[in-house]
SEDRENTOR-824198 format. One record per residue (C-alpha): residue in one letter; z negated, x, y negated. Coordinates in pm, whole numbers, plus 50000, padded with zeros to 5 digits. Each point is the difference from the previous one (the first is absolute). Layout:
<nodes>
 code     Z     X     Y
    a     Z     X     Y
...
</nodes>
This chain:
<nodes>
 code     Z     X     Y
    x 03645 43231 94804
    x 50050 49646 49889
    x 49982 49736 50268
    x 50278 49744 50041
    x 49781 49717 49871
    x 49891 50186 49694
    x 50362 50035 49865
    x 49986 49636 49886
    x 49863 49938 49647
    x 49657 49845 49989
    x 50153 49680 49856
    x 50245 49969 50284
    x 49722 50051 50254
    x 49792 49727 49829
    x 50297 49765 49988
    x 50073 50058 50379
    x 49636 49946 50097
    x 49993 49685 49781
    x 50313 49876 50169
    x 49840 50059 50334
    x 49682 49812 49903
    x 50191 49701 49867
    x 50237 49995 50295
    x 49709 50027 50243
    x 49826 49705 49828
    x 50329 49798 50019
    x 50036 50096 50368
    x 49652 49880 50083
    x 50051 49678 49804
    x 50334 49943 50169
    x 49855 50056 50344
    x 49703 49765 49930
    x 50250 49734 49876
    x 50213 50053 50308
    x 49693 49965 50224
    x 49920 49660 49840
    x 50349 49876 50077
    x 50150 50000 50343
    x 50227 50299 50028
    x 50312 49822 50134
    x 49983 49766 49697
    x 49929 50269 49738
    x 50220 50006 49693
    x 50260 50273 50025
    x 49919 50121 49652
    x 49646 50068 50106
    x 50116 50228 50271
    x 50237 50173 49758
    x 49716 50066 49753
    x 49771 50119 50283
    x 50276 50242 50108
    x 50043 50127 49638
    x 49625 50058 49962
    x 49977 50200 50324
    x 50301 50215 49914
    x 49861 50054 49642
    x 49672 50137 50143
    x 50177 50236 50241
    x 50273 50097 49746
    x 49749 50094 49727
    x 49831 50238 50238
    x 50334 50147 50105
    x 50095 50056 49635
    x 49674 50181 49940
    x 50110 50234 50285
    x 50347 50040 49847
    x 50187 49820 50284
    x 50329 49841 49888
    x 49962 49734 50260
    x 49708 49855 49795
    x 50222 49965 49693
    x 50289 49854 50199
    x 49785 49749 50186
    x 49811 49880 49694
    x 50321 49980 49793
    x 50193 49823 50266
    x 49730 49749 50079
    x 49947 49927 49628
    x 50372 49942 49957
    x 50014 49784 50307
    x 49704 49778 49886
    x 50145 49970 49647
    x 50346 49914 50121
    x 49874 49739 50252
    x 49789 49833 49735
    x 50277 49986 49748
    x 50256 49866 50261
    x 49753 49745 50142
    x 49917 49876 49652
    x 49625 50066 50040
    x 49992 50297 49757
    x 49760 49981 49712
    x 50019 50200 49684
    x 49676 50179 50098
    x 50124 50086 50348
    x 50341 50115 49880
    x 49835 50210 49729
    x 49766 50170 50255
    x 50300 50078 50218
    x 50193 50145 49712
    x 49692 50198 49887
    x 49954 50148 50352
    x 50369 50095 50017
    x 49981 50163 49648
    x 49689 50202 50094
    x 50153 50119 50334
    x 50340 50082 49850
    x 49881 50111 49648
    x 49719 50223 50113
    x 50077 50107 50354
    x 50374 50043 49984
    x 49983 50299 49769
    x 49756 50157 50252
    x 50227 49936 50303
    x 50046 50369 50068
    x 49629 50037 50068
    x 50000 49742 50282
    x 50037 50094 50370
</nodes>
């Protein structure tokens, strides 16, 4: 019998684990940066990025276990960060490209598999 986690392709498992490692590194760097500044005076974008990194770590694990909430949380937070950056005028080409890439991966790869999620 095939376990839930083994239904993902090896490439998808590697991509999700890589996402978790990068997000965890970003989370640690964000927390260290926050610790250097005083929390009440922290830049709001730093808090937004720390939130995205934390959600990305948790969501990737949820996606590995075929939970729709992981896809929804990661997609929603990615859209939120991308929209806020564009509206505030702080969006860079690299940041916007990464946001679009994340959305394309989630929608392009995981949407056709939506019937397999719990």
